[in-house]
N, C-alpha and C positions, 0 to 999 in steps of 0.2 A: 435268817429263816428259822422259824420255830414250828415244830410239828407236834401235834397231840394225837395219840392213838388210844382209843377207848376200847374196852372189852368188858364182857360180863353180862350184857343184856340177854334177854330171852323171854320165854313164856313160862309162867309159874301160876300155880293155883292160889287163890286167896288164902292168906295166912302163911304163905311160904316166904322164902328168903332168897335174895340175890345179892351179889357183891359186884359192884362196878369198879373198874380201875381205869386210870388215865395216866399214861406216861408221856412226859414232855421231853423233847430232844431238840438239839439245834443250838442256836446262838443264845444260850441262857446263862446269864451271869448272876442271877438271883431272882427268885420268885416271891413276890409279896403274898398275893392271895391266890388260892386255888379253890375252885368251887364246882358245884353241879347245878344246872338249871334243867327244867323240863318244859316240854311243850306238847300239849294234847291237841288233837285235830280241832281247828277252829278257835283255838285259844292262844293267848299270848305266852311268850316264854317267861317263866317265873323262876326265881331263885328257890332252890331246894335246900342247899347248905353250902357254907363257905368256911374256910379256915385260913387265917392270916399267918404270916411267918412269926408273929408275936404269940401265936397260940389262940388268939381270939376266934371263937366259933359262933356261927349264926345258923339257925335252922328256921325254915318255914314252920308256922304253927301246925300245919297239917301233918308234919312228919316228926315232930318232937316226940321223943320217947320210943320211936320205932326205927329211925335211921341214925346212923353214926358216921360222921366224916372223919377221916384221918389222912395224914400225909407222911411220906417217907422222903425227907429232903435229900438224902444221899442218892436216891433214885429218881428224883423229880417226879414223883408219882403221888396221885391223890386217889383215895378209895372212898366208896360209899357203901356201907353195909346197910342193907334194907331188910328189915324184919317185919313180920305181921303185915305183909303187903295186902293192899285192897284194890279192887277193880279201878277205883278212881286214881290210883297211882300210875295207871297205864298212860304212857307218853313216850316221846323220844327224849332221852336224857343227853344233855350236852355238857361236856367238860369245858371249863373256862379257867384261864390263868391270867394274872396281871404281873408283869415283870417289875422288879424293884426299881431299876434305874430309869427306865423309859416310861413306866406306867402304861405301856401299851398292853392291850388284852388280846388274847387269842382264844379261838374256839375249836373244839373237836368236831368231828364229822357227825356225831350223834349216834346213839345206840338205842334200839327199840326195847322197851320194857312193856310186856303185856301181862296183865293179871286177870285171870279168868275167875268167874264167880262159881 
């Protein structure tokens, strides 16, 4: 059993910053990819950023230069530093991990990020 606990969402004004964190626990023997997705009302869930155990990082074009993803392997935790937030960043943000041995992926419960104009 794997559990993901997200934190850090909330309400912020446009131009502000937030940092999301997602801690994984349970039967984890290695995590390959850790990432963040978001889903706005009426829209599909899209990748925001991901980081592999190799260090490879991928960002959605819309967040490049504003968001930074990082991970602490000792703590099985992934972070998303979000700067210069825009109203269009408003969404529920979901943490996702892919385990190294089984390639099974797990989702967090989601955390709401609301950016007011």
